[in-house]
C-alpha positions in Angstrom: 1.0 8.8 11.1 2.6 9.6 7.7 1.8 7.4 4.7 4.8 6.6 2.6 4.5 7.0 -1.2 6.3 4.5 -3.4 7.3 4.7 -7.1 5.9 2.1 -9.4 7.9 1.6 -12.6 6.5 -0.5 -15.5 9.1 -2.2 -17.6 8.7 -0.7 -21.1 6.1 1.7 -19.8 5.4 4.5 -17.4 6.1 5.4 -13.8 3.7 6.7 -11.1 3.5 7.2 -7.4 1.4 4.9 -5.2 0.8 5.7 -1.5 1.3 2.7 0.8 -2.2 1.3 1.4 -3.5 2.1 -2.0 -3.9 -0.5 -4.8 -1.4 -0.1 -7.7 -4.2 -0.2 -10.3 -6.1 2.6 -8.6 -2.9 4.7 -8.3 -2.1 4.2 -12.0 -5.6 5.3 -13.0 -5.4 8.3 -10.7 -2.1 9.4 -12.2 -3.6 9.2 -15.7 -1.7 6.1 -16.8 -3.1 3.3 -18.9 -0.3 0.7 -19.1 -2.1 -1.9 -17.0 -5.4 -3.3 -18.4 -8.4 -2.4 -16.3 -11.3 -4.8 -15.8 -13.5 -5.4 -12.8 -11.1 -3.8 -10.2 -12.3 -6.5 -7.8 -9.8 -9.3 -8.1 -12.0 -11.6 -10.1 -11.5 -11.0 -13.8 -7.7 -11.4 -14.1 -7.4 -8.6 -16.7 -4.9 -6.6 -14.7 -2.3 -9.4 -14.1 1.3 -8.1 -13.7 4.5 -9.6 -12.5 6.5 -7.9 -9.7 10.1 -7.9 -10.9 11.6 -5.9 -7.9 10.3 -4.7 -4.6 8.2 -5.9 -1.6 4.4 -5.9 -1.6 1.4 -7.5 -0.1 -1.8 -8.6 -1.9 -5.5 -8.7 -1.1 -7.7 -11.6 -1.9 -7.3 -12.8 -5.5 -9.1 -15.5 -7.5 -6.8 -18.5 -7.8 -8.6 -19.3 -11.0 -7.0 -16.1 -12.4 -3.6 -16.2 -10.7 -2.6 -19.7 -9.4 -0.6 -20.3 -6.3 2.3 -21.4 -8.5 2.1 -18.1 -10.5 1.9 -16.1 -7.3 5.2 -17.8 -6.3 6.7 -16.4 -9.5 5.6 -12.9 -8.7 2.4 -12.7 -10.7 -0.4 -10.8 -9.0 -3.5 -8.7 -9.9 -2.7 -5.0 -9.9 -6.1 -4.3 -8.4 -5.0 -6.3 -5.3 -1.4 -5.2 -5.2 -0.2 -2.9 -2.4 3.4 -1.8 -2.4 5.6 -1.9 0.7 8.4 -0.1 -1.1 9.2 0.9 -4.7 8.2 -1.7 -7.3 9.2 -2.6 -10.8 6.5 -4.5 -12.6 5.9 -6.0 -16.0 2.6 -6.5 -17.7 1.6 -10.1 -17.3 
């Protein structure tokens, strides 16, 4: 089975590749980027909040204390819990 790689573009920032099934924050770090803030990498600190402007994605478990259900409906997610399903355009939260 072939894993697709998606392009992640940050509004006003860089661009990097992220394999499907890999978290956006980890892919950014691996590529040498530093546009997104890095905290706990575990979904609890809220430091890596971003808003998905374009594209489809899924998320892992996130603290609703850091990203409310209402904010999630507006596209806000934690980059450490963000998995692209196709190319994404994101902005720093």
